[in-house]
N, C-alpha and C positions, 0 to 999 in steps of 0.2 A: 650460903646460897648455892643450889645446886648447878653443876655446869650446863649450858645449853646443849641440848641434843641436836644436832644437824645432821641430816642425812641426805646425801649427795644423790641426784638425779640428773644423766644427763643424756643425750640423744645416742640411743643406741644402746645403752648400758642397761643393767638388770636392776630392778625396784629393789633395794638395798632397805627393807624395813625390817627391825629386829622383832620377834614376838613380843619381846619385854617391853617394846615403845609401845606397840599395839595394844597392851593390855594395860597399861597403868597410865599411858600418854593420850593424848588428843593429838593428833598427825595433821599439822596445818602446812602450808606450802608458799612458797616465792618463787616465781617464775620468771625470767628474763634474760638479756644476753648477756650472760656471767664469760661468755668468750664472744671473740670477734671484734668488729670496727665500732661497735657501740657498748663495749663491756665496761665503759666508765659508770653507763645509766646502771647496768645489770649490778655494779659495786653499791650506787644507790639504794636500789630496792634491797639488796642484801642487807647492806647496814642497817636502815631501816626496820625492816623485818626483824634481824636480830636482836636488836635492841629492844623492840616492842615485846617480843616473845620472853627476854630476860625481865621486864619489868612486869608483865604480868604473870610470870610466875613466881616473882619475888611477892605478888600482891596476892597470890593464893591459886594462880590459875584461873582457868574456868570452868564452872559447875564441878569445883572439889578435883578437878583434875590438871597435871601439869599438861604443857604443850610441847610438843618436839616438833621441830622446823626442818621442813624438806625444801631442798633447794632445788630448782630446775632450771636447765641452761637450753634457753631455744636460737642461741646466736642471732637473733633478730630475723630468723629464718622461719617461713611459713609453713614447711612442712615437717621441721624439727619443732615448732613450737606446736603442731597437732599432736606429733608423736609424743611430746612431754605431757602433756593434757591429757590424753590416753592413758597414760600411766598413772596421773596423778588420780584420774577417775578410777580406772580398775582397782586402785588402793582405800578405794572408799574414802578419800581424803575429802572433809565436808567443805573446806575453803580455801582460796587460793589468794593472793595479793599478785597480780600479773596480768598480762606481761608489761614490756615497754612499748616496742614497735607494734605501733597499728596493724602491719602484716603479719604481726604474731597474734595478737589480741584476738583478733576477727575469727582467724580458725579455728585458734583455741577454744573461743568460746563457744564454739558450736558442742565441741568434743565435750566440755563440761557440763553444757545444758543435758545433755544425752545421759551423762553418768552422774546426774544430780552433784554438781561441785557450785558452790557460790563463787563468783569471780569479783573482785573489785580490781580495777585498774588502778596502779596510782598515775600514769602519763600517757595511756594509749588516747589521742585527743581527735581521731578521724571520726565525724559524726557517726558514719555508718555502724561502730561499735555497739550504740544504744538503740539504732533505728530499724532493727528487725525483728522486733516484739520477742525479745528471748525474755525467759521468766528471770534467769541466775545473774545477769550483769550490771554491774555500778561502774562509775567510776568517779573518784575524788578529785579530779581536775577539770578541767574547761573543755571547750571544744575547738576545733578548728574554725568552724564559722564565728565562733565568738574572737578568738584570737586575731583571726583574719579581718573583722571590724575593725580592731583598735591598730592594726599594723597600718590599714588603709586610713585610717582617720590622720594618725599621724605624716604617714605621706602626704596627704591631702592638705593637711594645715602645714607644711615645714619643706614641701616639693613644690607649690604652684608653679605653672610655667616652666617646669624643669623636665630633664629626661629620665624617666625612670624604668628600669629594665624587670623581668621576672623570670626566675629559673627554677627549674624542678628537676628532682634526681627519680622521676618516673615510680618511686614508690608509693603504698599506700597514704602514708603519712606525708612526703615530700607533696605528691602532685596536689593531694587533698589542700593542704595548706596553701600552696600555690594560685590554685584554682578559686579558694575562698576569697583570700586576698584580691586577685584581679575583678571577682564578681564585686566585691565591695566597692574597690577603685573605681571602675565602670558605672557602678551605681551611682557614684556622687560625681559622675562627670569626668573622671578622670581617665586617658585612656593611656595604655604602657606604651614606651616606644619599642619594645623587644619583648617575646614570650617566647622562652626555649628551654630544652630539656638535656640533660646529659644521665649518664648512668651511673647509680650506687657504685662506689670503688673506684669510677676514673680517677686517674693522677695528674694528667696532662688536660689544663683546661685553655692553653693556648690561643685555640682557634675561639671560644666563646670569648676570652679574654680581649682578643682582635677585635671581634665584632663590637663590643663593649665601646673599645674605643673609638671606633669608626662612627657608631651611634651617640658618641658624645654623650653615654650615660652618666648621668649624676647621683643614681643611688640604684643599687642592684639588690632586689627582695629574691634572697633562695630559701626555696622551699627544698629543705633536705637537712643530713645531719651534720655535725661538726668539722668531722674529719675532710669532708669534701668543700666545706663551706671554709675552712681555714687555709684550704689549699688554692681556691679560688684568690681569698684577698691576697695571698703571697705571689702569684701569678700577676694580679692587677699590679701590685706595687714594682713587682718587678719589670713590667712595661710601662712604669712611669704612670698609672692611672691613680688618680686620688679619690674614685668613686667609693662612695660610703657603702657599707655591704650591710643589710639588714636578713635578720632571719626571724625563724621561731624557738621554741621551747626549747628544741635538742641541741641549742647552743649553751644552756645551763650548765656547763661543767668546765672546772678549769682546766681540762685537758684540751680546749679550745686555743687557750692562750699557750701554753706547750709547743701547738704547733705555729702558731703565727708570732710566737715572741710581742715585743714592743707594736708590731705593726697592729696588733688587735685594738690600738686606740681608735674609739671613734664607731667601733662595730656595734650595730642596735641589734637587739632580739627581744621578742615579747615571754612574757611568762608571769605566773601570779604574783602578786605582793610578795616578797621574799619571806618565807614563814618562821626563818632563823628569827626575824626581828619582832616578833608577834609575843606579846604577854603569855599566851597559853602555849608557848614553845619553851620560854625560857629556862626551865628546870631541865627539860630534855637535853637541849642545847649543850648544856653544862655538861651533862653524863657524855655526850659525844666528843666534846671537846678535851675532856679526861681522857680518853682515850685516843687522842689525837687523831680525828677524825672529823673535817668537817661536812656537816648535814646539808650540803647543799641540795639543789635540784629538786628531787624527787626523794629524798631520803625521807624527809618528816611526810610527805604524802602517803608513802609506804606505812610508816608508822599508824598514820591514821586511820588506814585501812583494817591496821588490826583493832585497834581501839573499837571502830565500828562495829565490827563482827564480833568481838568478844563481850562488850555490852549488850549488843541484842541477841546474842545466844542466852547470855543472864536472863535478860528481860522476857524471852521465849521460853527458857528452863530447859532449853533442848539445843544441838549442834544440828539438828534436821535441817539441811540446807533451804528447803523452801519456808518452813516457819520461821527462822532466823532472816531471811528476805521478807516476808511480811512483817516483820516487826521492826527493819531497817528504814522500810518505806512509809510506816505509818508513825516513824518518830523523828527528833532531831538529838541529834549526840554530839558531845563536847569531846573535843580532839585538838591537836596539836596544833590545828588550823584554825581553831575558833569552832561555831558552831556550824554544823553540817546536816541539810536535810535534803531529799531526793523525791526528784517527780515520777510520774509514772514510768519512763522511759529507763531511769538508772540514773540519771544526769543530776548533778548537783543544782540547787535551787540559787545558783550565785553567779554574776560575771564578774570577774574581777583580774583580767588580766593588767598587764602595765609595759611600760617601755622600759628598757635597760640599755645603759652604754657600758662598752668595756673601755677601760683607763690602758697606759701602756705599761703599767707595773703588773697586770694579770688580773685586775679587779674588775668587777661590776656592779653599778649602782642603780639602783629606780631613777628613772629623770621626768618621769610622766606619768601621773596615776590614771587609770581608767575612769571613763565617766558614769 
């Protein structure tokens, strides 16, 4: 088997594409936070992309050509994401799996649309991503207005008559998820006792924790990423609070448990049914395990994005992004996540969020399936 060709691309870096790769291969890309506070999720995306390209090449490639993979690092920063997207588009790359942070995927998608690049995000859940009528965007994950409903349903059923707070980190993802959860709670007749924001990157949450204590909060829902959520949890426990912390899909990485240690026990989050447990993913999961990689979180979602693009390109007989997009929206695709199809906006025709709980050993498991 030929070694996987990886071509690096970082913000401010020159585009390092060899003429050999351009002549002999189809270059595709994966982009996300390969560095910075959300790099755990960037690793998930890169792991999924690398394995997908290896497997596709082993099966003969796409349209008789091998794939070369370019990796773009956006650092979960909107301006950096736009720069990465412009470089990918300028290199005439037909497909990118990315980005992760919604605040990156949304501005990047505009550059991809202008530059004729088909974009499938494995993990950007803000509804706006697919609500702008762009021709080139798809996502293989759900939306925050869907997981907000699942989170709210769990809270209403399990915390009726109790005090609930909602926090958010002011980001496109975090505030969006907090707003959708609040909206669903309020529609169900449940009013939160507290709604407050903080800044992504904050380390000291003692003032917020003190207010949680004064308000006698039983559960706090955090619209934000795992780094800050982990610190909030630790500082709650430092002040003697037994308040349950609940969050969204950005908690789906073992790095959260490395921040909290055994204090993670009882923490809740929403995410799709664990793809590692699906029969359609069994063989691929074994390949990851053989490399000592846990394909958690959005790893297999990224793998699925490459499966969909490659099969649609074969069906269309071309890598032309617009023709491949037409093929994708007209079909149903077998992936490691199961069969997937898309609506006109580019969202999957499936709502499958569930609730997970962390244990003291740094593991998480589904506790309640979505309806």
